C-alpha positions in Angstrom: 14.8 12.0 -16.2 11.1 11.3 -16.3 8.3 13.5 -15.0 5.6 12.7 -12.6 3.1 12.8 -15.5 4.9 9.8 -17.0 5.8 8.0 -13.8 4.1 6.4 -10.9 6.2 3.6 -9.5 9.7 4.2 -10.9 9.5 1.3 -13.3 7.7 0.7 -16.7 6.7 -2.7 -15.4 5.4 -1.2 -12.1 4.0 2.2 -12.9 1.7 4.1 -15.1 -0.1 7.4 -15.0 -3.6 8.5 -15.9 -4.0 11.1 -18.6 -7.1 13.0 -17.4 -9.2 15.5 -19.3 -12.8 16.0 -20.4 -16.2 15.8 -18.7 -16.0 16.3 -14.9 -19.4 14.9 -13.9 -18.8 11.3 -15.0 -21.2 8.5 -14.2 -24.4 9.5 -12.6 -24.8 12.7 -14.5 -26.0 15.4 -12.2 -26.7 15.3 -8.5 -29.9 13.8 -7.3 -32.8 16.2 -7.9 -33.7 16.6 -4.3 -30.3 17.7 -3.3 -28.7 21.0 -4.3 -24.9 21.0 -5.0 -22.8 22.3 -2.1 -21.3 25.6 -2.9 -17.5 25.4 -2.8 -17.4 21.6 -3.1 -15.2 20.3 -5.9 -17.8 17.8 -7.0 -21.4 18.6 -7.9 -22.7 15.7 -5.8 -20.6 16.6 -2.8 -22.3 17.1 0.5 -21.8 19.4 3.5 -20.6 17.9 6.8 -23.6 16.6 8.8 -24.5 17.7 12.3 -23.1 14.4 13.5 -19.8 15.0 11.8 -19.7 18.5 13.2 -20.3 17.2 16.7 -17.6 14.6 16.4 -15.1 17.2 15.3 -16.2 19.5 18.1 -15.6 16.7 20.7 -12.2 15.9 19.2 -11.2 19.6 19.4 -12.2 19.6 23.1 -10.0 16.7 23.9 -6.8 17.8 22.1 -3.9 19.6 23.8 -4.2 22.9 21.9 -2.6 24.7 24.9 0.7 23.2 23.8 1.9 25.5 21.1 5.6 24.6 21.1 5.4 23.0 17.6 4.4 26.4 16.2 7.3 28.1 18.0 9.7 25.5 16.6 8.2 25.5 13.1 8.9 29.2 12.6 12.2 29.3 14.4 15.2 30.1 12.3 13.4 31.5 9.3 15.9 33.2 7.0 13.8 33.8 3.9 10.4 32.8 2.8 9.9 31.5 -0.7 8.0 34.2 -2.6 7.1 32.1 -5.8 4.1 30.0 -4.8 4.6 27.6 -7.8 7.7 25.9 -9.2 7.5 25.1 -12.9 8.6 21.7 -14.3 10.9 21.4 -17.2 8.2 19.6 -19.1 5.9 22.6 -19.0 3.5 21.8 -16.2 3.7 22.7 -12.5 6.1 20.7 -10.4 5.1 22.3 -7.1 2.1 24.4 -6.1 2.1 25.8 -2.5 -0.7 28.3 -3.3 -3.3 25.6 -3.2 -2.8 25.2 0.6 -3.1 28.8 1.6 -6.7 28.3 2.4 -5.6 26.4 5.5 -4.3 29.7 7.1 -7.4 31.7 6.2 -9.6 30.6 9.0 -9.3 29.0 12.4 -11.3 25.9 11.9 -13.3 24.0 9.2 -16.3 21.8 9.8 -15.1 19.4 7.2 -11.5 18.9 8.4 -10.5 17.3 11.7 -9.0 20.0 13.9 -5.8 18.0 14.5 -5.4 17.4 10.8 -6.0 21.1 10.2 -3.3 21.9 12.7 -0.6 19.6 11.2 -1.4 20.9 7.7 -1.0 24.5 8.9 2.4 23.6 10.4 3.4 22.0 7.0 2.7 25.3 5.3 6.3 26.4 6.2 7.8 27.4 2.9 11.3 28.8 2.9 14.9 28.6 4.1 15.5 28.0 7.8 18.6 27.9 10.0 18.8 24.8 12.2 22.0 26.0 13.9 24.9 27.9 12.3 26.3 25.7 9.6 23.1 23.6 9.2 20.2 24.9 7.1 16.9 23.4 5.8 14.6 24.3 2.9 11.1 23.2 3.9 7.8 23.1 2.1 9.1 22.5 -1.4 8.1 18.8 -1.5 6.9 16.0 0.8 10.3 16.0 2.5 13.0 18.6 3.6 16.4 19.2 2.0 19.2 19.9 4.4 22.6 21.6 3.9 25.5 21.1 6.3 28.7 23.2 5.9 31.7 21.1 5.1 35.3 22.1 4.7 35.1 22.7 0.9 31.4 22.9 0.3 27.9 21.8 1.3 26.9 18.3 2.4 23.3 17.7 1.4 20.9 15.3 3.2 18.0 13.9 1.1 17.5 15.8 -2.1 13.6 15.6 -2.3 11.5 13.9 -4.9 12.3 15.7 -8.1 14.8 18.0 -9.7 13.0 21.3 -10.2 12.1 21.8 -6.5 15.7 20.9 -5.6 17.0 23.5 -8.0 14.7 26.1 -6.6 15.7 25.2 -3.0 19.4 25.4 -3.9 18.9 28.8 -5.5 17.1 30.1 -2.4 19.8 28.8 -0.2 22.6 30.2 -2.4 20.9 33.6 -2.5 21.0 33.8 1.3 23.5 31.4 2.9 25.3 29.3 0.3 28.4 31.5 0.0 28.7 30.4 -3.6 30.2 27.1 -2.5 29.4 23.8 -4.4 27.9 20.6 -3.2 30.7 18.4 -1.8 28.7 15.3 -0.8 25.1 13.9 -0.8 23.7 11.6 1.9 20.6 9.5 1.2 19.2 8.6 4.6 17.0 5.8 3.2 15.5 4.1 0.2 12.3 6.0 -0.3 12.0 8.1 -3.4 11.3 11.4 -1.6 14.9 11.2 -0.2 16.9 10.9 -3.5 14.7 11.5 -6.5 15.8 15.1 -7.1 19.5 14.5 -6.9 20.2 15.3 -10.6 18.9 18.8 -10.0 21.8 19.3 -7.6 24.9 17.4 -8.8 26.3 16.0 -12.0 27.1 12.4 -12.3 30.4 13.1 -13.9 31.5 14.9 -10.7 30.4 11.8 -8.7 32.4 9.4 -11.0 35.5 11.6 -10.8 35.3 11.6 -7.0 34.6 15.3 -6.7 31.3 14.6 -5.0 30.7 11.7 -2.7 27.3 10.0 -2.4 26.7 8.1 0.8 23.9 5.7 1.7 23.1 2.8 4.0 24.2 -0.7 2.9 22.0 -2.5 0.3 20.5 0.9 -0.6 20.3 0.2 -4.4 18.8 -3.3 -4.0 16.0 -2.1 -1.7 15.4 1.2 -3.5 14.3 -0.8 -6.6 12.9 -4.0 -5.2 10.5 -2.6 -2.6 8.0 -1.4 -5.2 8.5 -3.8 -8.1 6.6 -7.1 -7.4 3.3 -5.6 -6.4 4.1 -2.2 -8.0 1.0 -1.9 -10.2 -1.3 -2.6 -7.3 0.6 -0.3 -5.0 0.3 2.5 -7.6 -3.5 2.1 -7.9 -3.9 2.0 -4.1 -1.9 5.2 -3.6 -4.7 7.0 -5.4 -6.6 6.4 -2.2 -3.9 6.9 0.4 -2.6 10.0 -1.3 -5.9 11.3 -2.5 -4.5 12.0 -6.0 -7.8 12.7 -7.6 -9.0 15.1 -4.9 -8.4 18.8 -5.4 -7.0 20.7 -2.4 -9.7 22.3 -0.4 -11.8 22.0 2.7 -13.9 19.1 1.2 -11.0 17.4 -0.5 -7.2 17.0 -0.1 -5.7 19.0 2.9 -2.1 17.6 3.0 -0.4 14.3 3.7 0.7 14.7 7.3 4.5 14.2 6.6 4.3 17.2 4.2 1.8 18.8 1.9 2.3 16.5 -1.0 4.6 15.0 -3.6 6.2 17.2 -6.3 5.6 16.5 -10.0 9.0 17.2 -11.6 11.7 15.1 -13.1 13.2 12.3 -11.1 16.6 10.5 -11.3 19.0 8.5 -9.2 22.8 8.6 -8.9 24.2 5.5 -7.3 26.1 5.8 -4.0 29.8 5.8 -4.0 30.1 4.8 -0.3 27.9 2.5 1.7 27.6 2.5 5.5 27.7 -1.2 6.3 28.5 -1.4 10.0 25.8 -1.0 12.7 27.7 2.1 14.0 30.3 3.7 11.7 32.2 6.9 12.1 34.1 8.8 9.4 34.5 12.4 8.1 32.5 13.8 5.3 34.2 16.8 3.8 35.9 17.5 7.1 32.7 17.0 9.2 32.9 14.2 11.7 29.8 12.0 11.5 28.6 8.9 13.3 26.2 6.8 11.3 23.7 4.4 12.9 22.2 1.8 10.6 18.5 1.1 11.4 17.3 -1.6 9.0 13.7 -2.6 8.8 12.4 0.5 10.6 10.6 3.2 8.6 12.4 1.8 5.5 14.1 -1.5 4.7 17.4 0.3 4.8 17.8 3.6 6.8 20.3 5.3 8.9 20.5 8.1 11.5 23.5 10.4 11.7 25.1 12.2 14.6 27.4 15.2 14.2 29.2 15.1 17.5 31.1 18.4 17.1 27.9 20.2 16.5 25.8 18.1 19.0 23.3 17.8 16.1 21.3 14.6 15.6 19.8 13.7 12.2 17.0 11.1 12.7 16.2 10.6 9.0 12.6 9.5 9.0 12.7 7.4 12.2 11.4 10.3 14.2 8.8 12.7 12.9 6.1 14.9 14.3 3.7 12.0 13.9 3.1 8.4 14.4 4.4 6.8 11.2 3.1 3.8 9.2 3.7 0.3 10.5 1.3 -0.8 7.8 1.2 1.4 4.7 -2.2 1.7 3.1 -0.9 1.7 -0.4 0.9 -1.5 0.4 4.4 -2.5 1.5 5.9 -5.1 3.8 4.7 -4.5 7.4 7.4 -2.8 9.5 8.8 -3.9 12.8 7.6 -1.5 15.5 9.6 -3.1 18.2 12.9 -2.9 16.3 11.9 0.7 15.4 11.5 1.6 19.1 14.7 -0.1 20.0 16.7 1.8 17.4 15.3 5.1 18.7 16.2 4.0 22.2 19.7 3.2 21.1 20.0 6.6 19.4 18.7 8.2 22.6 21.4 6.7 24.7 24.2 7.0 22.2 23.5 10.5 21.0 20.4 12.0 22.5 21.8 12.3 26.0 24.1 15.1 24.8 22.4 16.4 21.5 21.3 20.0 21.6 19.3 19.9 18.4 17.4 17.1 16.5 16.4 17.5 12.9 15.0 15.1 10.3 13.8 14.7 6.7 10.2 15.8 7.5 8.8 18.6 9.7 10.9 20.9 11.9 13.8 20.6 14.3 13.7 20.3 18.1 16.0 22.4 20.2 17.5 22.0 23.6 18.5 18.6 25.1 15.4 18.4 27.3 13.1 18.8 24.3 15.2 16.4 22.2 15.0 13.7 24.8 11.3 14.3 25.4 10.4 13.7 21.7 12.8 10.8 21.4 11.2 9.1 24.4 7.7 9.7 23.2 8.5 8.3 19.8 10.2 5.3 21.3 7.2 4.6 23.4 4.5 4.9 20.8 6.1 2.2 18.6 6.9 -0.1 21.6 3.4 0.4 23.0 1.7 -0.4 19.7 3.8 -3.5 19.3 3.4 -4.8 22.9 -0.2 -3.9 23.6 -1.5 -5.1 20.3 0.2 -8.4 21.0 -1.1 -8.3 24.5 -4.6 -8.1 23.2 -4.0 -10.7 20.4 -2.7 -13.1 23.0 -6.1 -12.8 24.7 -8.0 -13.6 21.5 -8.5 -10.2 19.9 -8.4 -10.7 16.1 -7.2 -8.7 13.2 -10.8 -7.8 12.5 -11.3 -6.5 16.0 -8.0 -5.0 17.1 -8.6 -1.5 15.5 -11.7 -1.2 17.7 -10.0 -2.4 20.8 -6.5 -1.1 20.9 -6.1 2.4 22.2 -3.0 4.6 22.4 -2.3 5.4 26.1 -3.8 8.7 27.1 -0.4 10.2 28.0 0.8 9.6 24.5 -2.4 10.9 23.0 -1.6 14.3 24.6 1.8 14.4 22.8 1.3 16.0 19.4 4.2 14.2 17.8 2.5 10.8 18.7 -0.8 11.7 16.9 -1.6 9.6 13.8 -0.9 12.0 10.9 0.7 9.4 8.7 0.1 6.0 10.3 -3.2 5.8 12.1 -3.6 3.7 15.3 -6.4 1.9 13.5 -4.6 0.6 10.5 -1.2 0.2 12.3 -2.8 -2.0 15.0 -4.1 -4.3 12.3 -0.6 -4.2 10.8 1.0 -5.5 14.0 -1.4 -8.5 14.0 -0.7 -9.1 10.3 3.0 -9.1 11.0 2.9 -11.7 13.7 -0.3 -13.7 12.9 -1.3 -13.0 9.4 -4.7 -12.3 7.9 -6.7 -15.1 9.5 -8.9 -14.4 12.5 -9.0 -18.1 13.4 -12.7 -18.5 12.5 -13.0 -21.3 10.0 -15.8 -19.4 8.3 -13.2 -16.8 7.1 -10.7 -19.3 5.8 -12.2 -19.9 2.4 -14.4 -16.9 2.0 -16.5 -16.2 -1.0 -15.4 -13.1 -2.9 -17.5 -10.0 -2.0 -19.3 -9.9 -5.3 -20.2 -13.6 -5.0 -21.5 -13.4 -1.4 -23.2 -10.0 -1.6 -26.3 -11.2 -3.6 -27.2 -13.6 -0.8 -27.0 -10.8 1.8 -29.1 -8.6 -0.4 -31.7 -11.3 -0.8 -31.8 -12.1 2.9 -32.1 -8.4 3.8 -35.2 -8.2 1.6 -33.8 -6.6 -1.6 -32.3 -3.4 -2.7 -35.2 -1.1 -1.8 -35.2 -2.2 1.9 -31.4 -1.8 2.1 -31.6 1.6 0.5 -34.3 2.7 2.9 -32.4 1.4 5.9 -29.2 2.9 4.6 -30.9 6.3 4.4 -32.1 6.0 7.9 -28.6 5.1 9.2 -27.2 8.0 7.2 -29.7 10.4 8.6 -28.9 9.3 12.2 -25.2 9.5 11.7 -24.6 5.7 12.0 -22.2 5.8 9.1 -20.2 2.7 9.8 -23.4 0.6 10.1 -24.6 2.2 6.8 -21.4 1.2 5.1 -21.9 -2.4 6.2 -25.2 -2.8 4.3 -24.7 -0.4 1.4 -21.3 -1.9 0.5 -23.1 -5.3 0.2 -25.7 -3.8 -2.1 -23.1 -2.1 -4.3 -21.1 -5.3 -4.5 -24.2 -7.2 -5.5 -25.6 -4.5 -7.8 -22.6 -2.5 -9.2 -24.9 -0.7 -11.7 -27.2 0.6 -8.9 -26.5 4.3 -9.2 -28.6 5.2 -6.2 -26.8 2.8 -3.9 -23.4 4.0 -5.1 -24.4 7.6 -4.5 -25.7 6.9 -1.0 -22.5 4.9 -0.2 -20.5 7.9 -1.5 -22.4 10.2 0.8 -21.6 7.9 3.8 -17.9 7.6 2.8 -17.7 11.4 2.6 -18.9 11.9 6.1 -16.5 9.3 7.5 -13.7 10.9 5.6 -14.4 14.4 7.0 -14.2 12.9 10.5 -10.6 11.5 10.1 -7.5 12.9 11.8 -5.3 10.7 9.6 -4.8 12.0 6.0 -4.6 8.5 4.5 -7.9 7.5 6.0 -9.5 10.8 5.0 -8.2 10.5 1.5 -9.2 6.9 1.1 -12.8 7.5 2.1 -13.1 10.7 0.0 -11.4 8.9 -2.9 -13.9 6.0 -2.6 -16.7 8.6 -2.7 -15.2 10.3 -5.7 -14.9 7.1 -7.7 -18.4 6.0 -6.8 -19.7 9.3 -8.1 -17.5 9.8 -11.1 -16.0 6.4 -12.0 -12.3 5.7 -12.6 -10.7 8.4 -14.8 -10.2 7.1 -18.3 -7.6 8.1 -20.8 -4.3 6.8 -22.0 -2.1 5.2 -19.4 1.4 6.4 -20.1 4.1 3.9 -19.1 7.5 5.3 -18.6 10.5 5.2 -16.3 13.6 6.8 -15.2 16.7 5.3 -16.9 18.5 5.6 -13.6 16.0 3.2 -11.9 16.1 0.7 -14.8 19.9 0.6 -14.6 19.6 0.0 -10.8 17.3 -3.0 -11.3 19.2 -6.3 -11.2 18.8 -8.8 -14.0 17.5 -11.3 -11.5 14.8 -8.8 -10.3 13.7 -8.2 -13.9 13.5 -12.0 -14.5 11.6 -12.5 -11.2 9.1 -9.9 -12.2 8.6 -11.5 -15.6 7.4 -14.5 -13.7 4.8 -12.3 -12.0 3.7 -10.7 -15.3 3.3 -14.1 -16.9 -0.3 -15.4 -17.0 0.0 -19.1 -16.1 -3.2 -19.9 -17.9 -1.5 -18.9 -21.2 1.5 -21.0 -20.3 -0.2 -24.4 -19.8 1.6 -27.1 -21.7 4.6 -24.9 -22.6 8.1 -26.0 -21.6 11.6 -24.6 -22.3 15.0 -24.1 -20.8 17.0 -21.0 -21.8 20.5 -19.9 -20.9 20.9 -16.2 -20.6 24.4 -14.7 -20.7 25.2 -11.0 -20.2 29.0 -10.8 -21.1 29.6 -7.2 -20.1 28.9 -7.9 -16.4 29.7 -11.6 -16.4 26.2 -12.8 -15.3 24.7 -16.1 -16.3 21.2 -17.5 -15.7 19.1 -20.5 -16.4 15.5 -19.5 -17.2 12.9 -22.3 -17.3 9.2 -22.5 -18.1 7.6 -25.6 -16.7 4.4 -26.4 -14.9 3.0 -23.0 -16.1 5.7 -21.3 -13.9 8.7 -19.2 -15.0 11.8 -19.6 -12.8 15.4 -18.4 -12.9 18.6 -19.2 -11.1 21.7 -17.1 -11.2 25.2 -18.5 -11.8 24.2 -21.7 -13.6 23.9 -22.8 -17.2 21.9 -25.8 -18.5 23.9 -28.5 -20.4 21.2 -28.9 -23.1 19.2 -25.7 -23.3 16.5 -25.1 -25.9 17.9 -21.6 -26.4 21.0 -19.7 -25.4 20.6 -15.9 -25.5 23.7 -13.7 -25.3 23.2 -10.0 -24.8 25.1 -7.3 -22.9 23.3 -6.1 -19.8 23.6 -2.5 -21.1 21.6 -3.6 -24.2 19.1 -5.7 -22.2 18.3 -2.5 -20.3 16.8 -1.1 -23.6 14.4 -4.0 -23.6 13.7 -3.6 -19.9 12.7 0.0 -20.5 10.6 -0.8 -23.5 12.8 1.2 -25.8 13.9 -1.6 -28.1 12.5 -5.1 -28.5 14.5 -8.3 -28.3 13.4 -9.1 -31.8 15.0 -5.9 -33.0 18.2 -6.5 -31.1 18.4 -10.0 -32.6 17.8 -8.6 -36.0 20.6 -6.0 -35.8 23.0 -8.4 -34.1 23.0 -6.6 -30.7 21.8 -9.9 -29.2 22.9 -13.4 -30.4 21.3 -16.8 -30.0 21.8 -20.5 -30.4 18.9 -22.9 -30.6 15.2 -22.4 -30.9 14.6 -18.6 -30.9 10.8 -19.1 -31.1 11.0 -19.7 -27.4 11.1 -15.9 -26.9 7.9 -15.4 -28.9 6.2 -18.1 -26.9 7.2 -16.5 -23.6 6.2 -13.0 -24.9 2.7 -14.4 -25.7 2.2 -15.2 -22.0 3.3 -11.8 -20.6 0.6 -9.3 -19.5 0.8 -5.5 -19.3 -0.8 -4.5 -16.0 -3.5 -1.9 -16.2 -3.2 0.6 -13.3 -6.9 1.5 -13.7 -8.3 -1.7 -12.2 -11.6 -1.4 -10.3 -11.7 -0.9 -6.6 -15.2 0.2 -6.0 -17.7 -2.0 -7.9 -19.3 -0.5 -11.0 -16.8 2.3 -11.5 -14.5 1.2 -14.2 -16.9 0.6 -17.0 -18.7 3.9 -16.5 -15.7 6.1 -15.6 -15.4 9.3 -17.6 -12.5 11.4 -18.5 -12.2 14.1 -15.8 -10.6 17.4 -15.2 -10.2 19.3 -12.0 -10.1 23.0 -11.1 -6.8 22.0 -9.5 -4.9 20.4 -12.4 -1.8 19.8 -10.3 -3.7 17.5 -8.0 -5.2 15.6 -10.9 -1.7 14.4 -11.9 -0.6 11.1 -10.3 2.3 11.3 -7.8 5.3 9.3 -7.0 5.0 6.0 -5.2 7.4 7.1 -2.5 6.6 4.2 -0.2 6.2 6.3 2.9 
């Protein structure tokens, strides 16, 4: 297993973590002399909410359906035992889970730096204990970003979605066994979908030997392993950098920082692993018994995940909706990066589940949030969730077909007022703003059809002209301060961002832009938007945290990566500029699994094709797949394996050195906000848990 300290994206080629320690202040030294630090703020340059921000939050509160308190009734229903330990230690010695950092959310009714709707969902996500769904079905909630669910089987417990990491899973299992587990073992595990918060803790629950012997069955949707690995590989380094913004990983928990993630309070920091499924659900609708419990599986590909499935337990009239239905609008476009999802297909799969199962279901439960009881309530939530995704797809395209572009749609599309009054359709994970742009991107791409935006200059190249035409930095700063003082924060962003792009060393410009970002962040209902603006402010003030980037990976994930996927990613890691003029053809043979590849470097491009061998290769490399995995993990070089005879070759072995010379190790600390990388200091937070990077769970 590998810990969250070592691991961001599940692969050594895709992920790395920041080691953070040292001076907190970072670039910029102290706060500007004319402004005193805000008491209670985690950053010495942090500011209080302005009167404009307070007024926006006041108006938002007035328009929200706070009279509907059913979520609070459902959230606390069925509580068997609260978890008394507020922190769960990791095997590596740090803290794997810390619920204490969110207790401030329950200590006062409202905050002037947190959107009232976001405060509400974060309070609801403070559930922390063991709950009964119905007799025979139990959930432990609040131990991770997701829930873990236990269903009574004939011989033991069937587990749905074993969280992100092992230590919270072990703690959840202990709490469950202390109160309802009856001392029975785990008889089966079901992964509802491919995201890491639904399988990463499995080794804290079961032993792989029991899976191999057939004692424990592991069930997942078809193509589970392929998509579990591939979704985060090709752009993994960029995704892992971007998640620092979406997930606010450098923001300590508190009223002016991180307040939860909408789906749950955060991502655990323990050891992760993966045990491959022993049974795949391949048909659109498939029924079979799991440890004596009749289950009907509904495959829902390309909805919330590339591969996902709902499950109906007809004898219990209990409907498991995986992550297809939540107490929130989910992501169509994910801020950290992922392929844009299909909201129309998502809506239709919910509709199918409604008419197949929801017409009779008496309880609906899922991998996030809390259950819904009673058929009327089940159908209400299913219909609302069906409608929010369909409306977003249809009405965004309705507007696009009238000329509204990707750069306008987020200011034009509006969720229907009826859906706005349904708490479970609010944008706690996916916002209407970034999801609307995602729909346009899915169907029409990035271009707004204005030729001026087809071959745009890079921001740092165009910004100096803007600064010149606006009369220089002093005029921009003066106008930016005016806009800041009148609460016109988006307008202030327009001009201050140009100045920072043109003059990345202009400390005053960066500090003022940070102040603007902070106010916009305070105003957001959506945690991803809030975190992104606050993270931008943080890095403008402090710089990118420096320190050693540890690159590590779970052996389970490496074993799950196909050889073809590994070779494809080598082509991405190769710098074409270093490969100009090089040419070779290599046959790769992995005898233990019978695979063969042609790998060719030509035209400064590395390609591979499975199942073929070249007649006259420059090199033939023969190595067992199990040994190649050592190289894939960075444990052992090919040079060492050739030297000890683990790998064998025929032909020009210098080909490998030439290829290696073109391969780049991606740095996860690349600059997002101008002028932050070169000046970033090592940092330490009062909240060390939050300073540790999290898993790229692809939610």
